[in-house]
C-alpha positions as a LaTeX table, in Angstrom:
\begin{tabular}{lrrr}
\hline
Residue & $x$ (\AA) & $y$ (\AA) & $z$ (\AA) \\
\hline
Unk1 & 2.05 & 8.40 & $-13.67$ \\
Unk2 & 2.31 & 5.87 & $-10.84$ \\
Unk3 & $-0.20$ & 3.01 & $-11.06$ \\
Unk4 & $-0.77$ & 0.45 & $-8.30$ \\
Unk5 & $-2.11$ & $-3.03$ & $-9.10$ \\
Unk6 & $-3.31$ & $-5.34$ & $-6.31$ \\
Unk7 & $-3.50$ & $-8.91$ & $-7.57$ \\
Unk8 & $-4.02$ & $-12.38$ & $-6.19$ \\
Unk9 & $-1.38$ & $-13.67$ & $-8.62$ \\
Unk10 & 2.10 & $-12.11$ & $-8.87$ \\
Unk11 & 2.67 & $-10.00$ & $-11.99$ \\
Unk12 & 4.99 & $-12.37$ & $-13.83$ \\
Unk13 & 5.51 & $-13.47$ & $-17.43$ \\
Unk14 & 5.15 & $-17.06$ & $-16.18$ \\
Unk15 & 1.39 & $-16.79$ & $-15.60$ \\
Unk16 & $-1.62$ & $-15.69$ & $-17.65$ \\
Unk17 & $-2.38$ & $-12.73$ & $-15.37$ \\
Unk18 & 1.09 & $-11.28$ & $-15.83$ \\
Unk19 & 1.08 & $-11.90$ & $-19.57$ \\
Unk20 & $-2.29$ & $-10.20$ & $-19.95$ \\
Unk21 & $-1.38$ & $-7.13$ & $-17.90$ \\
Unk22 & 2.00 & $-6.72$ & $-19.56$ \\
Unk23 & 0.25 & $-6.87$ & $-22.94$ \\
Unk24 & $-2.19$ & $-4.17$ & $-21.81$ \\
Unk25 & 0.43 & $-1.69$ & $-20.60$ \\
Unk26 & 3.73 & $-2.47$ & $-22.32$ \\
Unk27 & 4.95 & 0.28 & $-24.64$ \\
Unk28 & 2.63 & 2.96 & $-23.18$ \\
Unk29 & 5.04 & 5.78 & $-22.27$ \\
Unk30 & 4.97 & 7.68 & $-18.99$ \\
Unk31 & 3.68 & 4.88 & $-16.75$ \\
Unk32 & 5.36 & 3.23 & $-13.76$ \\
Unk33 & 3.84 & 0.27 & $-11.93$ \\
Unk34 & 3.81 & $-0.86$ & $-8.33$ \\
Unk35 & 2.39 & $-4.25$ & $-7.42$ \\
Unk36 & 0.86 & $-5.72$ & $-4.27$ \\
Unk37 & 0.81 & $-9.50$ & $-4.75$ \\
Unk38 & $-1.33$ & $-11.60$ & $-2.40$ \\
Unk39 & 0.81 & $-14.68$ & $-2.85$ \\
Unk40 & 4.49 & $-15.63$ & $-2.61$ \\
Unk41 & 6.49 & $-13.86$ & $-5.32$ \\
Unk42 & 8.99 & $-15.95$ & $-7.29$ \\
Unk43 & 9.36 & $-13.73$ & $-10.34$ \\
Unk44 & 8.30 & $-10.21$ & $-11.34$ \\
Unk45 & 7.87 & $-8.84$ & $-14.86$ \\
Unk46 & 10.38 & $-6.07$ & $-15.73$ \\
Unk47 & 7.48 & $-3.64$ & $-16.26$ \\
Unk48 & 6.97 & $-3.60$ & $-12.46$ \\
Unk49 & 9.20 & $-1.13$ & $-10.59$ \\
Unk50 & 8.33 & $-2.19$ & $-7.03$ \\
Unk51 & 6.46 & $-5.08$ & $-5.41$ \\
Unk52 & 4.99 & $-5.85$ & $-1.98$ \\
Unk53 & 4.03 & $-9.42$ & $-1.07$ \\
Unk54 & 1.48 & $-10.77$ & 1.43 \\
Unk55 & 0.74 & $-14.49$ & 1.55 \\
Unk56 & $-1.51$ & $-16.85$ & 3.48 \\
Unk57 & 1.59 & $-18.46$ & 4.93 \\
Unk58 & 2.66 & $-15.06$ & 6.30 \\
Unk59 & $-0.76$ & $-14.50$ & 7.86 \\
Unk60 & $-0.91$ & $-17.94$ & 9.49 \\
Unk61 & 2.61 & $-17.60$ & 10.92 \\
Unk62 & 1.66 & $-14.18$ & 12.33 \\
Unk63 & $-1.42$ & $-15.70$ & 14.00 \\
Unk64 & 0.88 & $-18.21$ & 15.72 \\
Unk65 & 3.74 & $-15.77$ & 16.41 \\
Unk66 & 2.62 & $-12.15$ & 16.53 \\
Unk67 & 6.15 & $-10.85$ & 15.90 \\
Unk68 & 6.25 & $-12.44$ & 12.42 \\
Unk69 & 5.70 & $-9.94$ & 9.61 \\
Unk70 & 2.61 & $-10.35$ & 7.44 \\
Unk71 & 4.07 & $-8.66$ & 4.39 \\
Unk72 & 7.30 & $-7.29$ & 2.97 \\
Unk73 & 8.64 & $-5.41$ & $-0.01$ \\
Unk74 & 10.44 & $-7.58$ & $-2.54$ \\
Unk75 & 14.02 & $-6.67$ & $-3.41$ \\
Unk76 & 13.68 & $-6.88$ & $-7.18$ \\
Unk77 & 17.42 & $-6.70$ & $-7.85$ \\
Unk78 & 18.10 & $-9.75$ & $-5.68$ \\
Unk79 & 15.08 & $-11.58$ & $-7.15$ \\
Unk80 & 16.29 & $-10.91$ & $-10.70$ \\
Unk81 & 19.82 & $-12.06$ & $-9.92$ \\
Unk82 & 18.64 & $-15.29$ & $-8.27$ \\
Unk83 & 15.63 & $-16.72$ & $-10.14$ \\
Unk84 & 13.63 & $-19.16$ & $-8.03$ \\
Unk85 & 13.43 & $-22.67$ & $-9.49$ \\
Unk86 & 10.19 & $-24.48$ & $-10.17$ \\
Unk87 & 10.65 & $-26.78$ & $-7.17$ \\
Unk88 & 11.26 & $-23.84$ & $-4.85$ \\
Unk89 & 8.20 & $-22.08$ & $-6.24$ \\
Unk90 & 6.06 & $-25.13$ & $-5.46$ \\
Unk91 & 7.32 & $-25.15$ & $-1.87$ \\
Unk92 & 6.33 & $-21.49$ & $-1.53$ \\
Unk93 & 2.83 & $-22.24$ & $-2.82$ \\
Unk94 & 1.88 & $-24.60$ & 0.01 \\
Unk95 & $-1.16$ & $-22.42$ & 0.70 \\
Unk96 & $-4.73$ & $-23.27$ & 1.60 \\
Unk97 & $-5.73$ & $-21.85$ & $-1.77$ \\
Unk98 & $-3.40$ & $-24.20$ & $-3.65$ \\
Unk99 & $-4.71$ & $-27.25$ & $-1.80$ \\
Unk100 & $-8.33$ & $-26.11$ & $-2.16$ \\
Unk101 & $-7.85$ & $-25.50$ & $-5.87$ \\
Unk102 & $-6.87$ & $-29.15$ & $-6.35$ \\
Unk103 & $-9.58$ & $-30.63$ & $-4.10$ \\
Unk104 & $-12.38$ & $-28.13$ & $-4.92$ \\
Unk105 & $-13.79$ & $-28.47$ & $-1.39$ \\
Unk106 & $-15.92$ & $-25.47$ & $-0.40$ \\
Unk107 & $-14.89$ & $-25.72$ & 3.25 \\
Unk108 & $-11.24$ & $-25.30$ & 2.24 \\
Unk109 & $-12.06$ & $-22.14$ & 0.30 \\
Unk110 & $-13.87$ & $-20.86$ & 3.38 \\
Unk111 & $-10.79$ & $-21.66$ & 5.48 \\
Unk112 & $-8.75$ & $-19.46$ & 3.15 \\
Unk113 & $-11.35$ & $-16.69$ & 3.47 \\
Unk114 & $-11.17$ & $-17.00$ & 7.28 \\
Unk115 & $-7.37$ & $-16.52$ & 7.19 \\
Unk116 & $-7.66$ & $-13.33$ & 5.15 \\
Unk117 & $-10.59$ & $-11.96$ & 7.15 \\
Unk118 & $-8.89$ & $-12.30$ & 10.54 \\
Unk119 & $-5.24$ & $-12.16$ & 9.49 \\
Unk120 & $-3.33$ & $-8.95$ & 10.21 \\
Unk121 & $-2.53$ & $-8.00$ & 6.61 \\
Unk122 & $-3.02$ & $-4.31$ & 7.44 \\
Unk123 & 0.52 & $-3.89$ & 8.75 \\
Unk124 & 2.82 & $-0.90$ & 9.32 \\
Unk125 & 4.99 & $-2.33$ & 6.50 \\
Unk126 & 2.06 & $-2.16$ & 4.06 \\
Unk127 & 1.24 & 1.41 & 5.08 \\
Unk128 & 4.91 & 2.40 & 4.71 \\
Unk129 & 4.94 & 0.87 & 1.23 \\
Unk130 & 1.81 & 2.81 & 0.25 \\
Unk131 & 3.31 & 6.03 & 1.64 \\
Unk132 & 6.43 & 5.41 & $-0.45$ \\
Unk133 & 4.59 & 4.56 & $-3.68$ \\
Unk134 & 1.94 & 7.30 & $-3.44$ \\
Unk135 & $-0.02$ & 6.01 & $-6.44$ \\
Unk136 & $-1.80$ & 8.38 & $-8.79$ \\
Unk137 & $-4.21$ & 5.62 & $-9.74$ \\
Unk138 & $-5.26$ & 2.11 & $-8.67$ \\
Unk139 & $-5.87$ & $-0.29$ & $-11.55$ \\
Unk140 & $-7.71$ & $-3.12$ & $-9.86$ \\
Unk141 & $-8.50$ & $-6.61$ & $-11.17$ \\
Unk142 & $-11.91$ & $-7.52$ & $-9.74$ \\
Unk143 & $-12.02$ & $-10.98$ & $-8.18$ \\
Unk144 & $-14.85$ & $-13.18$ & $-6.96$ \\
Unk145 & $-12.86$ & $-14.06$ & $-3.84$ \\
Unk146 & $-13.30$ & $-11.27$ & $-1.26$ \\
Unk147 & $-9.82$ & $-10.52$ & 0.12 \\
Unk148 & $-8.29$ & $-8.73$ & $-2.91$ \\
Unk149 & $-11.43$ & $-6.58$ & $-3.11$ \\
Unk150 & $-11.33$ & $-5.79$ & 0.62 \\
Unk151 & $-7.66$ & $-4.82$ & 0.42 \\
Unk152 & $-8.30$ & $-2.71$ & $-2.69$ \\
Unk153 & $-11.04$ & $-0.79$ & $-0.88$ \\
Unk154 & $-8.71$ & $-0.18$ & 2.07 \\
Unk155 & $-5.87$ & 1.00 & $-0.20$ \\
Unk156 & $-8.25$ & 3.37 & $-1.98$ \\
Unk157 & $-9.32$ & 4.91 & 1.35 \\
Unk158 & $-5.74$ & 5.14 & 2.61 \\
Unk159 & $-4.20$ & 6.67 & $-0.52$ \\
Unk160 & $-7.28$ & 8.59 & $-1.74$ \\
Unk161 & $-6.31$ & 7.53 & $-5.27$ \\
Unk162 & $-9.02$ & 7.02 & $-7.92$ \\
Unk163 & $-9.64$ & 3.43 & $-8.99$ \\
Unk164 & $-10.30$ & 1.71 & $-12.31$ \\
Unk165 & $-11.55$ & $-1.88$ & $-12.23$ \\
Unk166 & $-10.96$ & $-4.68$ & $-14.71$ \\
Unk167 & $-13.05$ & $-7.85$ & $-14.77$ \\
Unk168 & $-12.54$ & $-10.76$ & $-17.15$ \\
Unk169 & $-15.01$ & $-13.34$ & $-15.79$ \\
Unk170 & $-18.56$ & $-13.19$ & $-14.51$ \\
Unk171 & $-17.87$ & $-12.58$ & $-10.84$ \\
Unk172 & $-21.32$ & $-11.33$ & $-9.88$ \\
Unk173 & $-24.45$ & $-12.58$ & $-11.64$ \\
Unk174 & $-26.44$ & $-15.62$ & $-10.58$ \\
Unk175 & $-26.32$ & $-17.21$ & $-14.04$ \\
Unk176 & $-24.88$ & $-20.44$ & $-12.69$ \\
Unk177 & $-25.96$ & $-24.03$ & $-12.28$ \\
Unk178 & $-25.37$ & $-25.98$ & $-9.07$ \\
Unk179 & $-27.43$ & $-28.25$ & $-6.84$ \\
Unk180 & $-25.21$ & $-27.49$ & $-3.84$ \\
Unk181 & $-26.65$ & $-25.14$ & $-1.17$ \\
Unk182 & $-23.05$ & $-24.34$ & $-0.13$ \\
Unk183 & $-22.30$ & $-23.06$ & $-3.64$ \\
Unk184 & $-25.22$ & $-20.63$ & $-3.53$ \\
Unk185 & $-24.47$ & $-19.47$ & 0.02 \\
Unk186 & $-20.89$ & $-18.80$ & $-1.04$ \\
Unk187 & $-21.85$ & $-16.89$ & $-4.19$ \\
Unk188 & $-24.54$ & $-14.77$ & $-2.51$ \\
Unk189 & $-22.17$ & $-13.72$ & 0.28 \\
Unk190 & $-19.05$ & $-13.05$ & $-1.78$ \\
Unk191 & $-20.69$ & $-11.05$ & $-4.52$ \\
Unk192 & $-21.44$ & $-8.27$ & $-2.03$ \\
Unk193 & $-17.77$ & $-7.28$ & $-1.92$ \\
Unk194 & $-17.63$ & $-7.46$ & $-5.71$ \\
Unk195 & $-20.44$ & $-4.90$ & $-5.95$ \\
Unk196 & $-18.90$ & $-2.66$ & $-3.27$ \\
Unk197 & $-15.56$ & $-2.60$ & $-5.09$ \\
Unk198 & $-16.97$ & $-1.99$ & $-8.56$ \\
Unk199 & $-19.13$ & 0.86 & $-7.32$ \\
Unk200 & $-16.00$ & 2.57 & $-5.98$ \\
Unk201 & $-14.45$ & 2.53 & $-9.48$ \\
Unk202 & $-14.52$ & 5.54 & $-11.76$ \\
Unk203 & $-14.51$ & 3.19 & $-14.75$ \\
Unk204 & $-14.86$ & $-0.55$ & $-15.21$ \\
Unk205 & $-13.09$ & $-2.36$ & $-18.02$ \\
Unk206 & $-14.79$ & $-5.59$ & $-19.10$ \\
Unk207 & $-13.83$ & $-8.42$ & $-21.44$ \\
Unk208 & $-16.84$ & $-8.71$ & $-23.78$ \\
Unk209 & $-19.84$ & $-6.88$ & $-25.22$ \\
Unk210 & $-22.23$ & $-9.14$ & $-23.27$ \\
Unk211 & $-20.47$ & $-8.34$ & $-20.01$ \\
Unk212 & $-20.54$ & $-4.62$ & $-20.81$ \\
Unk213 & $-24.29$ & $-4.67$ & $-21.40$ \\
Unk214 & $-25.06$ & $-6.61$ & $-18.22$ \\
Unk215 & $-22.62$ & $-4.89$ & $-15.84$ \\
Unk216 & $-23.55$ & $-1.33$ & $-16.90$ \\
Unk217 & $-27.15$ & $-2.17$ & $-16.10$ \\
Unk218 & $-26.32$ & $-3.83$ & $-12.76$ \\
Unk219 & $-23.67$ & $-1.46$ & $-11.36$ \\
Unk220 & $-24.49$ & 1.88 & $-13.03$ \\
Unk221 & $-20.76$ & 2.35 & $-13.68$ \\
Unk222 & $-19.40$ & 3.26 & $-17.14$ \\
Unk223 & $-17.86$ & 0.19 & $-18.82$ \\
Unk224 & $-15.47$ & $-0.21$ & $-21.74$ \\
Unk225 & $-14.19$ & $-3.36$ & $-23.45$ \\
Unk226 & $-10.48$ & $-4.05$ & $-22.92$ \\
Unk227 & $-8.80$ & $-7.18$ & $-24.27$ \\
Unk228 & $-5.37$ & $-8.38$ & $-25.25$ \\
Unk229 & $-4.20$ & $-6.54$ & $-28.36$ \\
Unk230 & $-1.55$ & $-7.00$ & $-31.06$ \\
Unk231 & $-0.16$ & $-5.19$ & $-34.07$ \\
Unk232 & $-2.40$ & $-5.76$ & $-37.09$ \\
Unk233 & $-0.88$ & $-3.06$ & $-39.32$ \\
Unk234 & 0.70 & $-5.47$ & $-41.84$ \\
Unk235 & $-0.98$ & $-7.54$ & $-44.54$ \\
Unk236 & $-2.50$ & $-10.78$ & $-43.21$ \\
Unk237 & 0.03 & $-13.68$ & $-43.37$ \\
Unk238 & $-2.44$ & $-16.07$ & $-45.00$ \\
Unk239 & $-1.08$ & $-19.50$ & $-45.97$ \\
Unk240 & $-1.04$ & $-20.43$ & $-49.64$ \\
Unk241 & 0.02 & $-24.05$ & $-49.22$ \\
Unk242 & $-1.48$ & $-26.53$ & $-46.78$ \\
Unk243 & $-0.38$ & $-29.74$ & $-45.12$ \\
Unk244 & $-1.62$ & $-33.04$ & $-46.50$ \\
Unk245 & $-3.47$ & $-34.16$ & $-44.44$ \\
Unk246 & $-4.75$ & $-30.78$ & $-43.18$ \\
Unk247 & $-3.36$ & $-29.85$ & $-39.78$ \\
Unk248 & $-5.80$ & $-28.66$ & $-37.10$ \\
Unk249 & $-4.20$ & $-27.33$ & $-33.90$ \\
Unk250 & $-5.64$ & $-26.63$ & $-30.46$ \\
Unk251 & $-3.41$ & $-25.21$ & $-27.72$ \\
Unk252 & $-4.74$ & $-24.45$ & $-24.26$ \\
Unk253 & $-6.66$ & $-25.61$ & $-21.24$ \\
Unk254 & $-9.10$ & $-28.47$ & $-21.89$ \\
Unk255 & $-10.71$ & $-28.47$ & $-18.44$ \\
Unk256 & $-14.34$ & $-27.50$ & $-17.69$ \\
Unk257 & $-15.42$ & $-30.06$ & $-20.31$ \\
Unk258 & $-13.69$ & $-28.37$ & $-23.24$ \\
Unk259 & $-12.14$ & $-31.78$ & $-23.88$ \\
Unk260 & $-15.60$ & $-33.15$ & $-24.73$ \\
Unk261 & $-15.94$ & $-30.59$ & $-27.52$ \\
Unk262 & $-12.50$ & $-31.63$ & $-28.81$ \\
Unk263 & $-13.60$ & $-35.27$ & $-28.64$ \\
Unk264 & $-16.55$ & $-34.41$ & $-30.90$ \\
Unk265 & $-14.10$ & $-32.98$ & $-33.44$ \\
Unk266 & $-12.04$ & $-36.17$ & $-33.17$ \\
Unk267 & $-15.20$ & $-38.23$ & $-33.77$ \\
Unk268 & $-16.00$ & $-36.23$ & $-36.90$ \\
Unk269 & $-12.45$ & $-36.58$ & $-38.24$ \\
Unk270 & $-12.56$ & $-40.35$ & $-37.73$ \\
Unk271 & $-15.67$ & $-40.52$ & $-39.89$ \\
Unk272 & $-14.18$ & $-38.23$ & $-42.55$ \\
Unk273 & $-10.88$ & $-40.17$ & $-42.57$ \\
Unk274 & $-12.45$ & $-43.60$ & $-43.12$ \\
Unk275 & $-11.61$ & $-43.54$ & $-46.82$ \\
Unk276 & $-8.18$ & $-41.94$ & $-46.31$ \\
Unk277 & $-6.58$ & $-39.53$ & $-43.82$ \\
Unk278 & $-7.57$ & $-36.03$ & $-44.93$ \\
Unk279 & $-7.24$ & $-34.01$ & $-41.70$ \\
Unk280 & $-5.68$ & $-34.47$ & $-38.26$ \\
Unk281 & $-6.14$ & $-32.72$ & $-34.92$ \\
Unk282 & $-3.12$ & $-31.94$ & $-32.70$ \\
Unk283 & $-3.88$ & $-31.00$ & $-29.07$ \\
Unk284 & $-1.28$ & $-29.16$ & $-26.97$ \\
Unk285 & $-2.31$ & $-28.82$ & $-23.33$ \\
Unk286 & $-0.95$ & $-28.72$ & $-19.79$ \\
Unk287 & $-4.23$ & $-30.11$ & $-18.42$ \\
Unk288 & $-3.65$ & $-33.54$ & $-16.77$ \\
Unk289 & $-5.60$ & $-36.19$ & $-18.67$ \\
Unk290 & $-7.70$ & $-38.94$ & $-17.11$ \\
Unk291 & $-7.87$ & $-42.31$ & $-18.82$ \\
Unk292 & $-11.32$ & $-41.39$ & $-20.14$ \\
Unk293 & $-10.05$ & $-38.11$ & $-21.62$ \\
Unk294 & $-7.04$ & $-39.76$ & $-23.23$ \\
Unk295 & $-9.20$ & $-42.48$ & $-24.80$ \\
Unk296 & $-11.55$ & $-39.82$ & $-26.22$ \\
Unk297 & $-8.76$ & $-37.63$ & $-27.65$ \\
Unk298 & $-6.12$ & $-40.14$ & $-28.85$ \\
Unk299 & $-7.91$ & $-41.38$ & $-31.95$ \\
Unk300 & $-5.70$ & $-43.41$ & $-34.26$ \\
Unk301 & $-4.59$ & $-41.27$ & $-37.21$ \\
Unk302 & $-7.23$ & $-38.57$ & $-36.61$ \\
Unk303 & $-6.38$ & $-36.95$ & $-33.26$ \\
Unk304 & $-3.21$ & $-36.73$ & $-31.14$ \\
Unk305 & $-2.51$ & $-35.33$ & $-27.65$ \\
Unk306 & 0.91 & $-33.72$ & $-27.81$ \\
Unk307 & 1.13 & $-32.60$ & $-24.18$ \\
Unk308 & 2.65 & $-29.32$ & $-23.00$ \\
Unk309 & 5.14 & $-27.18$ & $-24.88$ \\
Unk310 & 6.95 & $-23.98$ & $-23.78$ \\
Unk311 & 5.01 & $-20.77$ & $-24.36$ \\
Unk312 & 7.78 & $-19.65$ & $-26.71$ \\
Unk313 & 6.92 & $-22.58$ & $-29.04$ \\
Unk314 & 3.19 & $-21.90$ & $-29.26$ \\
Unk315 & 3.48 & $-19.13$ & $-31.86$ \\
Unk316 & 5.54 & $-21.39$ & $-34.13$ \\
Unk317 & 2.99 & $-24.20$ & $-33.76$ \\
Unk318 & 0.08 & $-21.86$ & $-34.56$ \\
Unk319 & 1.90 & $-20.49$ & $-37.62$ \\
Unk320 & 2.48 & $-24.03$ & $-38.91$ \\
Unk321 & $-1.21$ & $-24.96$ & $-38.56$ \\
Unk322 & $-3.71$ & $-24.86$ & $-41.41$ \\
Unk323 & $-6.68$ & $-24.51$ & $-39.06$ \\
Unk324 & $-6.75$ & $-23.24$ & $-35.46$ \\
Unk325 & $-9.34$ & $-24.73$ & $-33.12$ \\
Unk326 & $-11.24$ & $-22.91$ & $-30.39$ \\
Unk327 & $-13.64$ & $-24.81$ & $-28.12$ \\
Unk328 & $-16.05$ & $-24.08$ & $-25.29$ \\
Unk329 & $-18.03$ & $-26.60$ & $-23.26$ \\
Unk330 & $-21.54$ & $-27.37$ & $-24.48$ \\
Unk331 & $-23.03$ & $-28.53$ & $-21.15$ \\
Unk332 & $-25.19$ & $-26.09$ & $-19.16$ \\
Unk333 & $-23.00$ & $-25.79$ & $-16.05$ \\
Unk334 & $-19.78$ & $-24.94$ & $-17.85$ \\
Unk335 & $-21.32$ & $-22.79$ & $-20.59$ \\
Unk336 & $-22.74$ & $-20.57$ & $-17.83$ \\
Unk337 & $-19.28$ & $-20.27$ & $-16.23$ \\
Unk338 & $-17.76$ & $-18.84$ & $-19.45$ \\
Unk339 & $-20.90$ & $-17.06$ & $-20.66$ \\
Unk340 & $-19.38$ & $-13.55$ & $-20.39$ \\
Unk341 & $-15.75$ & $-14.50$ & $-20.98$ \\
Unk342 & $-13.45$ & $-13.96$ & $-23.95$ \\
Unk343 & $-10.37$ & $-16.10$ & $-24.58$ \\
Unk344 & $-7.21$ & $-14.00$ & $-25.04$ \\
Unk345 & $-5.91$ & $-16.90$ & $-27.14$ \\
Unk346 & $-8.31$ & $-15.82$ & $-29.89$ \\
Unk347 & $-6.31$ & $-12.61$ & $-30.41$ \\
Unk348 & $-3.26$ & $-14.76$ & $-31.19$ \\
Unk349 & $-5.43$ & $-16.76$ & $-33.61$ \\
Unk350 & $-6.55$ & $-13.58$ & $-35.37$ \\
Unk351 & $-2.93$ & $-12.47$ & $-35.71$ \\
Unk352 & $-1.96$ & $-15.82$ & $-37.26$ \\
Unk353 & $-4.54$ & $-15.30$ & $-40.05$ \\
Unk354 & $-5.65$ & $-18.92$ & $-40.00$ \\
Unk355 & $-9.14$ & $-20.29$ & $-40.38$ \\
Unk356 & $-10.61$ & $-20.64$ & $-36.90$ \\
Unk357 & $-12.84$ & $-23.66$ & $-36.37$ \\
Unk358 & $-14.87$ & $-22.95$ & $-33.24$ \\
Unk359 & $-17.13$ & $-25.30$ & $-31.30$ \\
Unk360 & $-19.37$ & $-23.92$ & $-28.58$ \\
Unk361 & $-22.79$ & $-22.51$ & $-27.65$ \\
Unk362 & $-23.81$ & $-19.49$ & $-29.69$ \\
Unk363 & $-24.81$ & $-17.50$ & $-26.58$ \\
Unk364 & $-21.28$ & $-17.61$ & $-25.09$ \\
Unk365 & $-19.47$ & $-14.27$ & $-25.52$ \\
Unk366 & $-16.37$ & $-15.64$ & $-27.29$ \\
Unk367 & $-18.43$ & $-17.62$ & $-29.81$ \\
Unk368 & $-20.82$ & $-14.71$ & $-30.32$ \\
Unk369 & $-17.86$ & $-12.41$ & $-31.07$ \\
Unk370 & $-16.70$ & $-14.81$ & $-33.79$ \\
Unk371 & $-20.21$ & $-15.08$ & $-35.28$ \\
Unk372 & $-20.86$ & $-11.31$ & $-35.21$ \\
Unk373 & $-17.64$ & $-10.68$ & $-37.14$ \\
Unk374 & $-17.85$ & $-13.77$ & $-39.39$ \\
Unk375 & $-14.35$ & $-14.51$ & $-38.11$ \\
Unk376 & $-14.65$ & $-18.28$ & $-37.78$ \\
Unk377 & $-16.49$ & $-21.36$ & $-38.94$ \\
Unk378 & $-18.70$ & $-22.14$ & $-35.93$ \\
Unk379 & $-20.41$ & $-25.41$ & $-34.97$ \\
Unk380 & $-22.62$ & $-26.05$ & $-31.95$ \\
Unk381 & $-23.41$ & $-29.78$ & $-32.16$ \\
Unk382 & $-21.99$ & $-33.05$ & $-33.49$ \\
Unk383 & $-23.83$ & $-32.91$ & $-36.81$ \\
Unk384 & $-22.66$ & $-29.35$ & $-37.54$ \\
Unk385 & $-19.08$ & $-30.28$ & $-36.66$ \\
Unk386 & $-19.07$ & $-33.13$ & $-39.19$ \\
Unk387 & $-20.82$ & $-31.20$ & $-41.99$ \\
Unk388 & $-18.69$ & $-28.05$ & $-41.64$ \\
Unk389 & $-15.37$ & $-29.88$ & $-41.30$ \\
Unk390 & $-16.18$ & $-31.97$ & $-44.36$ \\
Unk391 & $-16.99$ & $-28.82$ & $-46.35$ \\
Unk392 & $-13.72$ & $-27.14$ & $-45.30$ \\
Unk393 & $-11.70$ & $-30.20$ & $-46.32$ \\
Unk394 & $-13.44$ & $-30.43$ & $-49.68$ \\
Unk395 & $-13.19$ & $-26.63$ & $-50.34$ \\
Unk396 & $-9.71$ & $-25.43$ & $-49.30$ \\
Unk397 & $-10.44$ & $-21.86$ & $-50.49$ \\
Unk398 & $-12.55$ & $-21.50$ & $-47.32$ \\
Unk399 & $-9.32$ & $-21.75$ & $-45.30$ \\
Unk400 & $-7.76$ & $-18.71$ & $-46.99$ \\
Unk401 & $-11.01$ & $-16.71$ & $-46.95$ \\
Unk402 & $-11.57$ & $-17.20$ & $-43.23$ \\
Unk403 & $-7.90$ & $-16.57$ & $-42.48$ \\
Unk404 & $-8.37$ & $-13.08$ & $-43.94$ \\
Unk405 & $-11.63$ & $-12.61$ & $-42.02$ \\
Unk406 & $-9.97$ & $-13.61$ & $-38.75$ \\
Unk407 & $-7.15$ & $-11.11$ & $-39.30$ \\
Unk408 & $-9.66$ & $-8.37$ & $-40.14$ \\
Unk409 & $-11.54$ & $-9.07$ & $-36.89$ \\
Unk410 & $-8.26$ & $-8.62$ & $-35.01$ \\
Unk411 & $-7.51$ & $-5.38$ & $-36.89$ \\
Unk412 & $-10.98$ & $-4.00$ & $-36.12$ \\
Unk413 & $-11.39$ & $-4.98$ & $-32.47$ \\
Unk414 & $-7.96$ & $-5.88$ & $-31.02$ \\
Unk415 & $-5.54$ & $-3.45$ & $-32.64$ \\
Unk416 & $-2.79$ & $-2.52$ & $-30.19$ \\
Unk417 & $-2.47$ & 1.10 & $-31.25$ \\
Unk418 & $-6.19$ & 1.82 & $-30.84$ \\
Unk419 & $-6.55$ & $-0.20$ & $-27.63$ \\
Unk420 & $-3.59$ & 1.43 & $-25.90$ \\
Unk421 & $-4.61$ & 4.91 & $-27.09$ \\
Unk422 & $-7.99$ & 4.43 & $-25.40$ \\
Unk423 & $-6.36$ & 3.04 & $-22.27$ \\
Unk424 & $-3.80$ & 5.86 & $-21.96$ \\
Unk425 & $-6.48$ & 8.51 & $-22.45$ \\
Unk426 & $-8.65$ & 6.96 & $-19.72$ \\
Unk427 & $-5.76$ & 6.60 & $-17.27$ \\
Unk428 & $-4.72$ & 10.24 & $-17.67$ \\
Unk429 & $-8.28$ & 11.55 & $-17.45$ \\
Unk430 & $-9.19$ & 9.61 & $-14.33$ \\
Unk431 & $-5.87$ & 10.25 & $-12.55$ \\
Unk432 & $-6.49$ & 14.00 & $-12.95$ \\
Unk433 & $-9.99$ & 13.88 & $-11.46$ \\
\hline
\end{tabular}
C-alpha cells in the first residue's frame, strides 16, 4: 500500500514529527511511504521511499523569476551519501516562518501565509510526482496554519485517494486566552481550512480522550486515539535500589511556562533539603534560558540545569533516574494551549517503569490521563508539590509501586502491538473504500 504524507516539517529522525511518524508506522509490513515536505529537506528517514520538497524560498524566488521551479523531487541516494551539516541546514531554513517563529509577530506569520496563498506551488513537477506515486491513501497531519491543509485538499482532489487525518494539538476550538484582536482574527480565519480538511477525512486520529470527545461532536467525523507506542510485553524494569539523594529527572522543552512549574518543584526541594540533601532535580533541556529562568532553576544543591544532551543519551538518563518529572504550565493562557494535548515523552516514562511526578492542571489531557490510570503522583499547586514530594522521600516504597503502575498504563494504552494492529486495519479498510 502506498501512503502519501504532506507535512510542514520534513520526515526526519532529527525532529519530533519524524520520530513520531516513524514510531507510528515502523515495522508495519506492506506499507511504502511518499512524502511532500513544505520546507527545505536536509535529511529523510529511511522509512520514506520518495520525497518532494516545496519551500517558501522556492516560492519567493519563483515570484521574482518565473522560470525558477517551486518544487522538486529529492534524490534520496545523493542525500543519504552526503548528509547536510547543521550549519548548512540553518542556511536553508532562512524562511519567513523561521524568523516569525523567533519573533512571534503576527504580521510575519501573515506574510508567510501570503507567500503560500499566492505562490505557484501547484506546479507541473508536483503533478508529475503525484502521477508517479499514485497513492492509495493520504495520511494527513492536520495543521492550524492553512497551506498544508490547502495542499492536502488539492492532492486529494487530484489523486482521488481517500484521506485519514491526524491531529495532535487543538487546532480548532476557541478555548484560548488572548487580549489581542489580531490573535482572534487569525484564529477565526484559519480554522475554516482546518474544518474543511477534517471533514474530507474518512477517519480522524486524535491524541487524547478529551480531543476525541470534542472533535467528534464538532466535526461529525469518526475519531480514534493514536499515540506513540512501545513494546510493553516484558516485566516492568522497576528499580530496587535508589540514589542517595533521590534523583529526579526532567528532560524536554520548558517553554510556555513549564519552567515555572519546575521552579515550584525546586522551591519544594529546597525546603525539604534544609536539614540535609534528600532529593535533587536534574533538568535536561534545549530551551534557551533567560537570567530569570536560570535563577529560578539553578538552586544550590536542590536543582541543576544540565543543558541539552543527544537524543541517544536520553534513554540512559531516564533509566538512571529514581523519579521522572512531567510538568505543564499552571497559568490560564498556557494551560488552554495544551488542554487537549498528550506528551509523547510520557510513553517513554511508562516504559522506564519509574515513578512519575507530574505537576499541572487536572483538566489538561495529559494530567487527566495520568490521574485516570493512577499512573503518577500528581500535584497542582505549591502546597501539594511540597506535601507529596515529602511523602515520596519518606516512603520509598511509593517509588516502586508507582513505577509498576506507570508501566501498566503503558501496557494498557500504548502497547505497540495493539496500536499498530488497529492502525493497519484502518489503513487497509479505508484504502479499499
